Backbone of each chain as ProteinMPNN parsed JSONL, in Angstrom:
{"seq_chain_A": "AQSVAQPEDQVNVAEGNPLTVKCTYSVSGNPYLFWYVQYPNRGLQFLLKYITGDNLVKGSYGFEAEFNKSQTSFHLKKPSALVSDSALYFCAVRDRGGGGADGLTFGKGTHLIIQP", "coords_chain_A": {"N_chain_A": [[97.819, 117.536, 188.944], [98.17, 114.61, 186.919], [97.283, 112.872, 184.155], [96.133, 109.801, 182.407], [94.225, 108.482, 179.671], [93.023, 105.783, 178.138], [90.902, 104.73, 175.972], [90.089, 102.46, 174.979], [89.836, 99.213, 175.465], [90.725, 97.088, 174.052], [91.923, 96.411, 170.768], [91.245, 95.584, 167.585], [92.779, 94.433, 164.615], [93.098, 93.717, 161.22], [95.889, 91.775, 159.784], [98.335, 93.784, 157.972], [96.775, 96.02, 157.938], [96.265, 99.422, 158.491], [96.609, 100.442, 162.177], [95.576, 101.816, 164.826], [95.973, 102.871, 168.243], [94.25, 104.471, 170.813], [95.255, 107.499, 172.748], [94.499, 109.778, 175.526], [95.285, 112.871, 177.005], [95.894, 114.632, 180.417], [97.421, 117.273, 182.182], [98.841, 119.867, 183.815], [100.76, 121.388, 183.067], [102.925, 121.618, 180.471], [103.422, 118.667, 178.472], [105.244, 115.484, 178.943], [105.255, 112.89, 176.882], [104.8, 109.268, 176.409], [104.831, 105.973, 174.732], [104.868, 102.786, 175.646], [105.618, 98.875, 175.287], [104.132, 95.939, 175.728], [105.013, 92.832, 176.004], [103.606, 89.16, 176.467], [104.329, 87.956, 179.736], [106.801, 89.608, 179.799], [108.77, 92.521, 180.792], [107.924, 96.145, 180.472], [108.67, 97.652, 177.376], [110.18, 100.385, 175.635], [108.791, 102.337, 173.337], [108.282, 104.89, 171.949], [108.793, 108.406, 172.282], [107.435, 111.653, 173.12], [108.94, 114.75, 173.377], [109.185, 117.804, 172.731], [109.098, 119.969, 169.942], [108.806, 118.218, 166.575], [105.688, 117.464, 165.952], [104.928, 114.607, 165.132], [106.222, 111.778, 166.084], [108.624, 109.326, 165.057], [109.31, 105.789, 166.042], [110.297, 102.578, 167.138], [109.961, 99.434, 165.775], [108.514, 100.51, 163.37], [106.354, 101.86, 164.46], [104.795, 104.896, 165.051], [103.77, 108.27, 166.427], [101.351, 111.009, 166.996], [101.39, 113.592, 168.233], [98.67, 115.98, 169.51], [98.051, 119.008, 170.475], [95.668, 120.712, 170.955], [93.806, 118.632, 171.402], [94.478, 117.189, 173.114], [95.789, 114.74, 172.858], [97.592, 111.603, 171.957], [98.141, 109.768, 169.73], [98.991, 106.308, 168.91], [100.233, 104.871, 166.102], [100.531, 102.642, 163.12], [101.304, 101.869, 159.915], [100.87, 99.403, 158.576], [99.937, 96.597, 159.93], [101.271, 94.086, 161.597], [101.415, 90.336, 162.938], [103.297, 90.048, 164.865], [103.078, 92.126, 166.048], [100.981, 92.104, 168.196], [100.212, 92.591, 171.334], [100.626, 94.004, 174.826], [99.751, 97.655, 175.197], [100.769, 100.664, 176.347], [100.433, 104.065, 177.198], [101.612, 106.558, 178.366], [102.615, 109.569, 180.655], [104.305, 112.255, 181.772], [104.176, 115.423, 183.834], [106.003, 118.045, 182.514], [106.246, 120.491, 183.723], [106.767, 119.495, 186.293], [109.035, 119.173, 187.763], [111.956, 117.434, 189.296], [112.378, 113.926, 189.623], [109.828, 112.542, 189.042], [107.539, 109.434, 188.891], [106.26, 108.082, 185.868], [102.903, 108.523, 184.503], [100.466, 106.084, 184.152], [98.416, 104.809, 181.465], [95.777, 102.597, 181.344], [96.154, 100.718, 179.618], [95.918, 98.925, 176.268], [94.849, 96.212, 174.537], [96.194, 95.057, 171.815], [95.195, 93.134, 169.195], [96.216, 91.531, 166.328], [94.918, 89.992, 163.8], [95.686, 87.187, 161.62]], "CA_chain_A": [[97.744, 116.302, 188.887], [98.249, 114.177, 185.446], [96.338, 111.51, 184.038], [96.023, 109.474, 181.03], [93.167, 107.785, 179.202], [93.206, 104.907, 176.778], [89.43, 104.356, 176.066], [89.842, 100.937, 174.338], [90.645, 97.897, 176.284], [90.915, 95.917, 173.057], [91.756, 97.069, 169.443], [91.532, 94.143, 166.671], [93.339, 94.736, 163.162], [93.67, 92.77, 160.202], [97.242, 91.914, 159.623], [98.48, 94.403, 156.737], [95.825, 97.108, 157.78], [96.471, 100.156, 159.581], [96.199, 100.413, 163.274], [95.503, 103.11, 165.659], [96.001, 102.871, 169.85], [94.169, 106.04, 171.287], [95.162, 108.212, 174.005], [94.346, 111.095, 175.676], [96.366, 112.594, 178.436], [95.691, 115.7, 181.085], [98.441, 117.566, 182.77], [98.694, 121.048, 184.216], [101.582, 122.163, 182.032], [103.441, 120.943, 178.829], [103.519, 117.231, 178.734], [106.521, 114.584, 178.056], [104.388, 111.696, 176.524], [105.327, 107.864, 176.205], [104.547, 104.503, 174.561], [105.198, 101.525, 175.89], [104.62, 97.851, 174.664], [104.505, 94.729, 177.033], [104.574, 91.311, 175.524], [103.391, 88.102, 177.447], [105.649, 87.783, 180.528], [108.043, 90.535, 179.697], [108.638, 93.913, 181.084], [107.498, 96.977, 179.616], [109.563, 98.085, 176.346], [109.837, 101.855, 175.314], [108.815, 102.559, 171.809], [109.069, 106.155, 171.645], [108.198, 109.311, 172.982], [107.323, 113.045, 172.704], [109.341, 115.918, 174.445], [109.242, 118.735, 172.232], [109.494, 119.707, 168.457], [107.895, 117.891, 165.59], [104.51, 116.547, 166.46], [104.887, 113.332, 164.394], [107.405, 111.042, 166.527], [108.656, 107.903, 164.985], [109.746, 104.974, 166.984], [110.407, 101.458, 167.025], [109.282, 98.598, 164.964], [107.393, 101.177, 162.309], [105.268, 102.643, 165.245], [105.053, 106.573, 165.058], [102.509, 108.549, 167.135], [101.06, 112.182, 166.733], [101.124, 114.959, 169.444], [97.787, 117.004, 169.125], [97.975, 119.625, 171.53], [94.506, 120.883, 171.121], [92.909, 117.549, 171.389], [95.458, 116.352, 174.255], [96.023, 113.311, 172.632], [99.082, 111.2, 171.402], [97.618, 108.19, 169.153], [100.081, 105.354, 168.237], [99.831, 104.661, 164.52], [101.236, 102.137, 162.365], [100.779, 101.987, 158.564], [100.672, 98.076, 158.223], [100.076, 95.737, 161.15], [102.133, 92.764, 161.595], [101.028, 89.474, 163.794], [103.854, 90.041, 165.792], [102.384, 93.397, 166.88], [100.096, 91.523, 169.046], [100.598, 92.944, 172.775], [99.398, 95.196, 175.36], [99.924, 98.837, 175.022], [100.574, 101.624, 177.238], [100.541, 105.416, 177.065], [102.124, 107.381, 179.779], [102.677, 111.242, 180.53], [104.629, 113.272, 182.765], [104.238, 116.846, 183.541], [107.288, 118.721, 181.985], [107.008, 121.38, 184.454], [106.904, 118.818, 187.773], [110.278, 118.911, 188.169], [112.418, 116.093, 189.381], [112.337, 112.536, 188.903], [108.565, 111.687, 189.579], [107.497, 108.619, 187.97], [105.236, 108.396, 184.975], [101.525, 108.227, 185.079], [100.16, 105.191, 182.937], [96.9, 104.321, 181.161], [95.496, 101.16, 182.266], [96.788, 99.428, 178.677], [95.082, 98.468, 175.478], [95.464, 94.943, 174.184], [96.107, 95.191, 170.145], [95.167, 92.008, 168.689], [96.18, 91.477, 165.162], [94.434, 88.742, 163.045], [96.229, 86.737, 160.245]], "C_chain_A": [[97.857, 115.924, 187.265], [97.742, 112.896, 185.374], [96.412, 111.076, 182.888], [94.822, 108.641, 180.747], [93.343, 107.007, 177.921], [91.573, 104.246, 176.917], [89.125, 102.847, 175.632], [90.457, 100.269, 175.057], [91.296, 96.882, 175.342], [90.532, 96.517, 171.643], [92.211, 95.657, 168.317], [91.723, 94.674, 165.091], [93.671, 93.738, 162.615], [94.732, 92.71, 159.984], [97.462, 92.469, 157.856], [97.56, 95.649, 156.632], [96.439, 98.179, 158.684], [95.947, 100.163, 160.977], [96.471, 101.697, 163.965], [95.085, 102.611, 167.148], [95.565, 104.408, 170.1], [94.923, 106.405, 172.661], [95.338, 109.327, 174.144], [95.22, 111.521, 177.102], [95.748, 114.025, 179.265], [96.93, 115.828, 181.921], [98.3, 119.222, 183.002], [99.323, 121.877, 183.483], [101.767, 121.427, 180.982], [103.568, 119.222, 179.535], [105.082, 116.312, 177.986], [104.986, 113.167, 177.913], [105.131, 110.744, 176.124], [104.74, 106.83, 175.435], [105.457, 103.607, 174.926], [104.711, 100.277, 175.405], [105.058, 96.78, 175.954], [103.915, 93.332, 176.025], [104.172, 90.065, 176.584], [104.709, 87.824, 178.478], [106.864, 88.661, 180.319], [107.751, 91.916, 180.549], [108.129, 94.838, 180.138], [108.776, 97.312, 178.701], [109.097, 99.441, 175.726], [109.912, 101.531, 173.635], [108.995, 103.711, 171.237], [108.334, 107.075, 172.488], [108.244, 110.661, 172.327], [107.712, 114.134, 173.583], [108.921, 117.053, 174.033], [109.205, 118.566, 170.58], [108.555, 119.055, 167.587], [106.563, 117.289, 166.138], [104.37, 115.22, 166.114], [106.17, 112.743, 164.971], [107.463, 109.67, 165.905], [109.705, 107.032, 166.016], [110.455, 103.71, 166.609], [109.793, 100.622, 166.661], [108.081, 99.295, 164.191], [106.542, 101.979, 163.132], [105.487, 104.322, 164.98], [103.63, 107.11, 166.086], [102.6, 110.248, 167.179], [100.403, 112.743, 168.054], [99.979, 115.874, 169.051], [97.741, 117.925, 170.699], [96.717, 120.339, 171.815], [93.546, 119.933, 171.77], [93.406, 116.679, 172.69], [95.546, 114.956, 174.151], [97.248, 112.81, 171.995], [98.535, 109.886, 170.971], [98.788, 107.364, 168.739], [99.391, 104.901, 166.891], [101.05, 103.623, 163.994], [100.582, 101.943, 160.923], [100.346, 100.617, 158.167], [100.99, 97.247, 159.511], [100.781, 94.514, 160.764], [101.383, 92.079, 163.084], [101.747, 89.767, 164.864], [103.633, 91.237, 166.5], [101.329, 93.166, 167.947], [100.782, 91.978, 170.354], [99.964, 93.717, 173.243], [100.316, 96.389, 175.348], [100.078, 99.946, 175.936], [101.308, 103.115, 177.002], [100.858, 105.716, 178.567], [102.309, 108.988, 179.439], [103.298, 111.575, 181.929], [104.815, 115.002, 182.7], [105.556, 117.315, 183.426], [107.398, 119.611, 183.147], [106.956, 120.668, 185.909], [107.918, 118.766, 188.268], [110.854, 117.554, 188.826], [112.336, 114.781, 189.051], [110.841, 111.823, 189.12], [108.225, 110.493, 188.521], [106.172, 109.062, 187.11], [103.747, 107.926, 185.402], [101.251, 107.447, 183.763], [99.027, 105.202, 182.553], [96.899, 102.989, 181.648], [95.824, 100.393, 180.893], [95.454, 99.017, 177.691], [95.818, 97.452, 174.786], [95.225, 95.165, 172.413], [96.354, 93.726, 169.973], [95.027, 91.963, 166.969], [95.927, 90.337, 164.267], [95.205, 88.497, 161.751], [95.317, 86.96, 159.227]], "O_chain_A": [[97.665, 116.797, 186.419], [97.736, 112.025, 186.243], [96.788, 111.911, 182.065], [94.383, 108.04, 181.727], [93.73, 107.489, 176.856], [91.19, 103.461, 177.784], [88.108, 102.213, 175.913], [91.605, 100.562, 175.389], [92.149, 96.055, 175.661], [89.436, 96.958, 171.298], [93.24, 94.981, 168.33], [90.822, 95.265, 164.496], [94.375, 92.867, 163.127], [95.106, 93.876, 159.855], [97.02, 91.922, 156.846], [97.47, 96.286, 155.583], [97.126, 97.794, 159.63], [94.752, 99.878, 161.058], [97.397, 102.471, 163.721], [94.016, 102.021, 167.307], [96.237, 105.376, 169.744], [95.117, 105.559, 173.534], [96.017, 110.045, 173.409], [95.662, 110.771, 177.973], [94.951, 114.6, 178.524], [97.502, 114.831, 182.361], [97.54, 119.795, 182.221], [98.833, 122.954, 183.146], [100.919, 120.648, 180.548], [103.741, 118.817, 180.685], [105.693, 116.492, 176.932], [104.116, 112.797, 178.702], [106.144, 111.04, 175.49], [103.543, 106.975, 175.685], [106.645, 103.611, 174.602], [103.532, 100.255, 175.054], [105.96, 96.835, 176.79], [102.817, 93.032, 175.557], [104.631, 90.255, 177.711], [105.842, 87.541, 178.088], [107.941, 88.265, 180.762], [106.621, 92.268, 180.887], [107.877, 94.43, 179.005], [109.884, 97.254, 179.234], [107.938, 99.653, 175.368], [110.675, 100.844, 172.955], [109.676, 103.831, 170.219], [107.443, 106.73, 173.264], [108.863, 110.899, 171.289], [106.952, 114.485, 174.484], [108.18, 117.613, 174.841], [109.256, 117.49, 169.985], [107.376, 119.317, 167.825], [106.761, 116.415, 166.982], [103.62, 114.571, 166.844], [107.223, 113.115, 164.452], [106.55, 108.871, 166.114], [110.663, 107.516, 166.619], [111.268, 103.814, 165.691], [108.659, 100.716, 167.13], [106.924, 98.878, 164.261], [105.928, 102.865, 162.538], [106.613, 104.725, 164.691], [102.681, 106.382, 166.377], [103.686, 110.799, 167.358], [99.367, 112.475, 168.662], [100.294, 116.659, 168.157], [97.431, 117.45, 171.792], [96.589, 120.646, 173.0], [92.649, 120.293, 172.532], [92.818, 115.702, 173.153], [95.423, 114.137, 175.061], [97.972, 113.654, 171.467], [98.467, 108.956, 171.774], [99.637, 107.994, 168.11], [98.198, 104.64, 166.739], [102.228, 103.727, 164.338], [99.356, 101.87, 160.836], [99.404, 100.59, 157.376], [102.1, 97.226, 160.045], [100.788, 94.064, 159.618], [100.936, 92.739, 164.022], [101.133, 89.819, 165.93], [104.065, 91.301, 167.651], [100.862, 94.142, 168.534], [101.982, 91.719, 170.443], [98.986, 94.256, 172.727], [101.53, 96.225, 175.471], [98.962, 100.115, 176.426], [102.49, 103.264, 176.692], [100.429, 105.208, 179.602], [102.194, 109.525, 178.338], [102.829, 111.2, 183.004], [105.386, 115.664, 181.833], [106.324, 116.96, 184.32], [108.501, 119.647, 183.694], [107.148, 121.481, 186.813], [107.933, 118.271, 189.395], [110.092, 116.587, 188.835], [112.183, 114.609, 187.842], [110.769, 110.615, 189.35], [108.628, 110.61, 187.363], [105.342, 109.93, 187.378], [103.458, 107.185, 186.342], [101.581, 107.819, 182.636], [98.285, 105.707, 183.396], [97.808, 102.395, 182.228], [95.747, 99.178, 181.076], [94.309, 98.833, 178.104], [96.999, 97.545, 174.451], [94.123, 95.408, 171.921], [97.339, 93.124, 170.401], [93.991, 92.277, 166.382], [96.93, 89.678, 163.991], [95.375, 89.385, 160.916], [95.598, 86.655, 158.068]]}, "seq_chain_B": "DADVTQTPRNRITKTGKRIMLECSQTKGHDRMYWYRQDPGLGLQLIYYSFDVKDINKGEISDGYSVSRQAQAKFSLSLESAIPNQTALYFCATSDYSDTQYFGPGTRLTVL", "coords_chain_B": {"N_chain_B": [[114.573, 93.675, 179.669], [117.885, 93.299, 179.525], [119.904, 94.939, 181.164], [118.479, 95.841, 183.179], [117.804, 93.98, 186.194], [115.644, 91.631, 188.049], [114.838, 90.047, 191.253], [113.067, 87.698, 193.426], [111.938, 86.191, 190.502], [109.756, 85.105, 190.765], [107.233, 84.848, 193.369], [105.595, 83.02, 195.916], [103.842, 83.377, 198.886], [102.979, 83.812, 202.227], [100.225, 85.401, 203.9], [101.046, 87.879, 206.258], [103.677, 87.567, 206.354], [107.219, 88.596, 205.802], [108.469, 90.391, 203.0], [111.001, 90.803, 200.276], [111.875, 92.361, 197.499], [114.058, 92.605, 194.811], [115.97, 94.621, 192.835], [118.275, 95.279, 190.358], [120.586, 97.515, 188.271], [122.746, 97.962, 185.367], [122.681, 100.392, 184.207], [123.66, 102.371, 184.926], [122.366, 104.725, 185.713], [120.834, 107.226, 187.606], [118.107, 107.234, 188.823], [115.536, 105.496, 190.094], [112.563, 103.417, 190.205], [109.834, 101.821, 191.484], [107.059, 99.845, 190.551], [103.889, 98.704, 190.615], [101.697, 96.493, 188.82], [98.542, 95.79, 188.371], [95.913, 93.744, 186.725], [94.079, 95.538, 184.181], [94.512, 97.872, 185.659], [96.794, 98.957, 184.798], [99.981, 100.675, 185.504], [101.111, 101.409, 188.779], [102.735, 104.048, 190.741], [105.062, 103.364, 193.433], [107.352, 103.651, 194.646], [110.112, 106.139, 194.664], [113.405, 107.166, 193.647], [115.527, 109.565, 193.47], [118.427, 109.685, 193.996], [120.853, 107.727, 196.114], [120.806, 109.178, 198.197], [118.045, 109.711, 198.348], [114.871, 109.451, 198.645], [111.392, 108.753, 197.793], [107.815, 109.003, 198.049], [105.575, 107.014, 196.009], [102.239, 107.051, 194.289], [100.917, 104.761, 195.919], [102.008, 103.691, 198.059], [101.886, 102.886, 200.935], [102.15, 100.252, 203.213], [104.27, 99.186, 202.045], [107.878, 99.484, 201.99], [111.272, 100.845, 201.189], [114.712, 100.634, 200.015], [117.636, 101.945, 199.257], [120.277, 100.835, 198.24], [122.881, 101.271, 196.897], [123.997, 102.959, 194.066], [123.293, 101.135, 192.109], [121.336, 99.724, 193.215], [118.191, 98.841, 194.156], [115.521, 98.199, 196.444], [112.522, 96.603, 197.296], [110.371, 96.331, 199.918], [107.803, 94.167, 201.525], [106.507, 94.61, 204.493], [104.656, 93.414, 205.877], [102.885, 90.972, 204.461], [99.833, 91.169, 202.598], [96.834, 89.7, 200.919], [95.959, 91.551, 199.201], [98.121, 92.643, 198.045], [99.081, 91.234, 196.258], [100.304, 91.003, 193.09], [102.023, 92.004, 189.484], [105.341, 92.907, 190.008], [107.305, 95.865, 188.832], [110.556, 96.97, 188.469], [112.139, 100.137, 187.534], [114.546, 102.132, 185.982], [115.715, 105.409, 184.961], [117.579, 107.932, 183.115], [118.191, 111.381, 182.384], [116.914, 111.753, 180.323], [114.479, 111.341, 180.962], [113.223, 108.733, 179.878], [112.149, 105.526, 180.565], [113.476, 102.371, 181.748], [112.67, 99.262, 181.68], [112.367, 96.187, 184.266], [112.366, 92.536, 183.875], [110.223, 92.254, 185.724], [108.489, 90.977, 188.702], [106.464, 88.326, 189.786], [104.219, 87.945, 192.372], [102.61, 86.513, 194.479], [100.322, 86.491, 197.334], [98.922, 84.428, 199.495]], "CA_chain_B": [[115.837, 94.544, 179.22], [118.869, 92.629, 180.454], [120.341, 95.646, 181.951], [117.758, 96.005, 184.815], [117.4, 92.63, 186.777], [114.838, 91.564, 189.322], [114.843, 89.009, 191.651], [113.098, 86.379, 192.366], [110.732, 86.423, 189.252], [108.351, 84.885, 191.045], [107.176, 84.375, 194.675], [104.196, 82.638, 196.54], [104.165, 83.76, 200.309], [101.674, 83.845, 203.133], [99.608, 86.608, 204.691], [102.032, 88.26, 207.478], [105.265, 87.257, 206.075], [108.047, 90.075, 205.282], [109.363, 89.918, 201.534], [112.042, 91.879, 199.989], [112.122, 92.157, 196.282], [115.365, 93.185, 194.495], [116.298, 95.27, 191.721], [120.128, 95.79, 190.166], [120.582, 97.929, 187.154], [123.976, 98.31, 184.994], [122.796, 101.17, 183.205], [124.584, 103.806, 185.151], [121.068, 105.67, 185.93], [120.73, 107.943, 189.256], [116.791, 107.393, 189.18], [114.978, 104.088, 189.94], [111.433, 103.345, 190.465], [108.999, 100.649, 191.799], [105.738, 100.109, 190.36], [102.832, 97.291, 190.587], [100.672, 96.189, 187.766], [97.161, 95.0, 188.519], [95.203, 93.622, 185.679], [92.744, 96.391, 184.004], [94.64, 98.917, 186.305], [98.047, 99.607, 184.19], [100.811, 100.47, 186.426], [101.02, 102.448, 189.594], [104.146, 104.132, 191.288], [104.849, 102.793, 194.631], [108.293, 104.335, 195.138], [110.907, 106.475, 193.645], [114.554, 107.625, 194.153], [116.548, 110.274, 192.76], [119.953, 109.081, 194.113], [120.982, 106.968, 196.817], [120.019, 109.969, 199.711], [116.833, 110.637, 198.198], [113.65, 108.388, 198.519], [110.124, 109.324, 197.817], [106.581, 108.239, 198.073], [104.556, 107.303, 195.144], [100.925, 107.179, 194.911], [100.374, 103.711, 196.361], [102.949, 103.33, 199.324], [101.256, 102.377, 201.898], [102.23, 98.83, 203.085], [105.514, 99.181, 201.26], [108.979, 100.383, 202.045], [112.434, 100.737, 199.941], [116.002, 100.959, 200.191], [118.561, 102.449, 197.797], [121.792, 100.306, 198.915], [123.901, 101.791, 196.123], [123.179, 103.577, 193.13], [122.731, 100.276, 191.175], [120.468, 98.757, 193.855], [117.02, 99.48, 194.912], [115.011, 97.094, 197.031], [111.407, 96.621, 197.803], [110.003, 95.411, 200.847], [106.379, 94.37, 202.03], [106.714, 94.564, 205.777], [103.72, 92.225, 206.261], [102.376, 90.87, 203.224], [98.627, 90.727, 202.575], [96.342, 89.262, 199.89], [95.462, 92.32, 198.057], [99.415, 92.921, 197.127], [99.254, 90.108, 194.897], [100.498, 91.609, 191.708], [103.155, 91.883, 189.219], [106.171, 94.438, 190.36], [108.247, 96.123, 188.038], [111.537, 98.116, 188.909], [112.756, 100.59, 186.026], [115.47, 103.049, 185.89], [115.94, 106.39, 183.987], [118.386, 108.95, 182.97], [117.74, 112.696, 182.529], [115.982, 111.919, 179.252], [113.021, 110.856, 181.357], [112.807, 107.48, 179.227], [112.478, 104.86, 181.819], [113.805, 101.049, 181.321], [111.658, 98.325, 182.985], [113.188, 95.022, 184.513], [111.359, 91.859, 183.582], [108.966, 91.931, 186.487], [108.209, 89.768, 189.803], [105.134, 87.891, 189.718], [103.941, 88.111, 193.942], [101.427, 85.907, 194.867], [99.949, 86.392, 198.52], [97.947, 83.527, 200.007]], "C_chain_B": [[116.9, 94.012, 180.518], [119.679, 93.58, 181.357], [119.554, 96.09, 183.561], [117.24, 94.445, 184.999], [116.317, 92.825, 187.718], [114.869, 90.153, 189.808], [114.009, 88.862, 193.001], [112.302, 87.098, 191.133], [109.309, 86.044, 189.423], [108.274, 84.221, 192.364], [105.826, 84.026, 194.991], [104.694, 82.805, 198.068], [102.803, 83.757, 200.892], [101.357, 85.207, 203.511], [100.509, 86.828, 205.759], [103.314, 88.126, 207.355], [105.799, 88.493, 205.286], [108.441, 89.437, 203.846], [109.86, 91.35, 201.037], [112.197, 91.39, 198.482], [113.383, 93.018, 195.762], [115.629, 93.5, 193.394], [117.578, 95.671, 191.476], [119.687, 96.118, 188.664], [122.053, 98.131, 186.665], [123.859, 99.521, 183.97], [123.487, 102.489, 183.369], [123.515, 105.008, 185.885], [121.098, 105.977, 187.531], [119.001, 107.679, 189.696], [116.247, 105.943, 189.043], [113.543, 104.04, 190.739], [110.722, 101.915, 190.861], [107.584, 100.778, 191.276], [104.952, 98.732, 190.728], [102.379, 97.329, 189.39], [99.771, 95.271, 188.089], [96.297, 95.115, 186.773], [94.233, 94.84, 185.257], [93.156, 97.918, 184.677], [95.973, 99.637, 185.37], [98.936, 99.668, 185.616], [100.946, 101.722, 187.421], [102.073, 102.335, 190.285], [103.982, 103.743, 192.698], [105.921, 103.324, 195.0], [109.352, 104.788, 194.231], [112.179, 106.778, 194.038], [115.534, 108.393, 193.441], [118.055, 110.036, 192.57], [119.871, 108.096, 195.416], [120.485, 107.702, 198.385], [118.675, 110.077, 199.672], [115.464, 109.436, 197.619], [112.159, 108.969, 198.641], [109.053, 108.573, 197.533], [105.856, 108.363, 196.933], [102.936, 107.484, 195.517], [100.308, 106.091, 195.433], [101.391, 103.159, 197.598], [102.889, 103.027, 200.439], [101.402, 101.09, 202.089], [103.569, 98.454, 202.555], [106.807, 100.034, 202.196], [110.055, 99.797, 201.147], [113.517, 100.8, 200.678], [116.679, 100.943, 199.128], [119.991, 102.101, 198.419], [122.892, 101.012, 198.268], [122.934, 102.379, 194.796], [122.661, 102.357, 192.481], [121.611, 99.347, 191.843], [119.265, 99.526, 194.746], [115.902, 98.179, 195.252], [113.647, 97.392, 197.417], [110.767, 95.566, 198.76], [108.664, 95.476, 201.381], [106.627, 93.655, 203.473], [105.691, 93.229, 206.579], [102.671, 92.114, 205.361], [100.649, 90.811, 203.361], [97.952, 90.53, 201.166], [96.187, 90.106, 198.816], [96.861, 93.249, 197.533], [99.778, 91.791, 196.233], [99.223, 90.868, 193.41], [101.714, 91.596, 191.19], [103.985, 93.262, 189.448], [107.246, 94.601, 189.471], [109.072, 97.153, 188.443], [111.723, 98.577, 187.338], [113.908, 101.795, 186.723], [115.374, 104.038, 184.817], [117.034, 107.525, 184.094], [117.76, 110.462, 182.904], [116.873, 112.777, 181.375], [114.655, 111.809, 179.503], [112.728, 109.526, 180.543], [112.958, 106.556, 180.495], [112.68, 103.314, 181.246], [113.207, 100.164, 182.241], [112.908, 97.029, 182.857], [111.946, 94.072, 183.9], [110.055, 91.586, 184.441], [109.259, 90.813, 187.7], [106.923, 89.561, 189.916], [104.818, 87.665, 191.401], [102.908, 87.361, 194.045], [101.3, 85.88, 196.57], [98.871, 85.569, 199.166], [97.0, 83.942, 201.369]], "O_chain_B": [[116.864, 94.156, 181.74], [120.172, 93.053, 182.354], [120.013, 96.496, 184.628], [116.503, 93.835, 184.225], [116.032, 93.933, 188.171], [114.918, 89.194, 189.039], [114.144, 89.799, 193.788], [112.14, 88.303, 190.941], [108.262, 86.309, 188.832], [108.982, 83.251, 192.634], [104.902, 84.622, 194.437], [105.806, 82.412, 198.418], [101.744, 83.712, 200.266], [102.204, 86.097, 203.433], [100.826, 85.773, 206.308], [104.086, 88.549, 208.215], [105.203, 89.189, 204.463], [108.667, 88.246, 203.634], [109.432, 92.488, 201.23], [112.571, 90.248, 198.215], [113.652, 94.079, 196.327], [115.561, 92.541, 192.626], [118.107, 96.413, 192.304], [118.883, 95.493, 187.972], [122.775, 98.518, 187.584], [124.683, 99.699, 183.072], [123.801, 103.352, 182.55], [123.925, 105.999, 186.49], [121.325, 105.176, 188.438], [118.664, 107.928, 190.853], [116.464, 105.273, 188.033], [113.439, 104.602, 191.829], [111.248, 100.898, 190.409], [106.947, 101.793, 191.558], [105.59, 97.758, 191.127], [102.684, 98.341, 188.759], [100.042, 94.071, 188.123], [96.147, 96.058, 185.996], [93.485, 95.154, 186.183], [92.501, 98.934, 184.443], [96.04, 100.866, 185.32], [98.717, 98.956, 186.597], [100.905, 102.876, 186.994], [102.575, 101.257, 190.602], [102.854, 103.77, 193.19], [105.676, 103.752, 196.128], [109.623, 104.158, 193.209], [112.171, 106.622, 195.259], [116.387, 107.786, 192.794], [118.738, 110.112, 191.548], [118.746, 107.698, 195.719], [120.002, 107.127, 199.361], [118.033, 110.447, 200.654], [115.281, 108.859, 196.547], [111.854, 109.633, 199.632], [109.171, 107.556, 196.849], [105.423, 109.469, 196.611], [102.458, 107.887, 196.577], [99.086, 106.208, 195.522], [101.292, 101.968, 197.893], [103.938, 102.864, 201.064], [100.842, 100.425, 201.217], [103.91, 97.279, 202.689], [106.613, 101.012, 202.918], [109.986, 98.736, 200.526], [113.443, 100.997, 201.89], [116.509, 100.18, 198.177], [120.708, 102.926, 198.984], [123.837, 101.376, 198.967], [121.724, 102.303, 194.585], [121.46, 102.436, 192.224], [121.062, 98.426, 191.24], [119.328, 100.394, 195.617], [115.549, 97.358, 194.407], [113.498, 98.506, 197.918], [110.64, 94.359, 198.552], [108.216, 96.572, 201.717], [106.879, 92.459, 203.62], [105.955, 92.442, 207.489], [101.705, 92.878, 205.339], [100.249, 90.32, 204.417], [98.452, 91.154, 200.231], [96.234, 89.699, 197.655], [96.784, 94.262, 196.837], [100.826, 91.67, 195.599], [98.21, 91.206, 192.797], [102.647, 91.288, 191.933], [103.559, 94.39, 189.2], [108.061, 93.699, 189.278], [108.559, 98.22, 188.78], [111.581, 97.908, 186.315], [113.913, 102.145, 187.903], [114.969, 103.63, 183.729], [117.307, 107.975, 185.207], [116.691, 110.596, 183.498], [116.096, 113.728, 181.297], [113.762, 112.049, 178.69], [111.532, 109.28, 180.698], [113.798, 106.808, 181.359], [112.01, 103.036, 180.252], [113.248, 100.324, 183.46], [113.813, 96.834, 182.046], [110.865, 94.526, 183.526], [109.086, 90.924, 184.069], [110.125, 89.943, 187.61], [106.174, 90.512, 190.14], [105.621, 86.781, 191.699], [102.006, 87.876, 193.384], [102.18, 85.247, 197.152], [97.818, 86.173, 199.368], [96.161, 83.152, 201.801]]}, "name": "protein", "num_of_chains": 2, "seq": "AQSVAQPEDQVNVAEGNPLTVKCTYSVSGNPYLFWYVQYPNRGLQFLLKYITGDNLVKGSYGFEAEFNKSQTSFHLKKPSALVSDSALYFCAVRDRGGGGADGLTFGKGTHLIIQPDADVTQTPRNRITKTGKRIMLECSQTKGHDRMYWYRQDPGLGLQLIYYSFDVKDINKGEISDGYSVSRQAQAKFSLSLESAIPNQTALYFCATSDYSDTQYFGPGTRLTVL"}
């Protein structure tokens, strides 16, 4: 079974400060890891993913995430937050050894609020 | 993502009614999914399809059925809607890279 935990329901950051949104996962094999963002009244938009290779993954809008296998984490980061980054962020995982086209398992989401 | 469209965008219905939500995609992907989103619960997988002849249950399929009419179309039906099926429903597609692309969602309210 696979699972994802986003321990913070909400993260508040001042504009211009670095931000981190936390994610930990559990899979029986090796993971595929994803971050998605959801703006109000919109569908989820893909930000970035880790499949294999470099542990630091760069994605859209200046976001990046670091895969840490020993800590089973995949935290989302950005060096300097913008007010427009305020949204709901989802971490998702799929077991690479799961085979087939199983859907992703999503965390419960973290509201990111960037204060001007 | 305009490549994945869902109809209707909003629907209010009554308990016991049959409802169909439709999803169409122009991305040419074989894989399609239906999720529901409830506040504080994230997204939960209802059904997914590898191709037209392949349908699979997800984690919360009870009370739902699907039809894959063509590569580009994947419909979700609620045979007899109940209030706890009130939620936001998303369709998604993916290619073999596993990245999923989501439609704009359908907000369903069951009274």
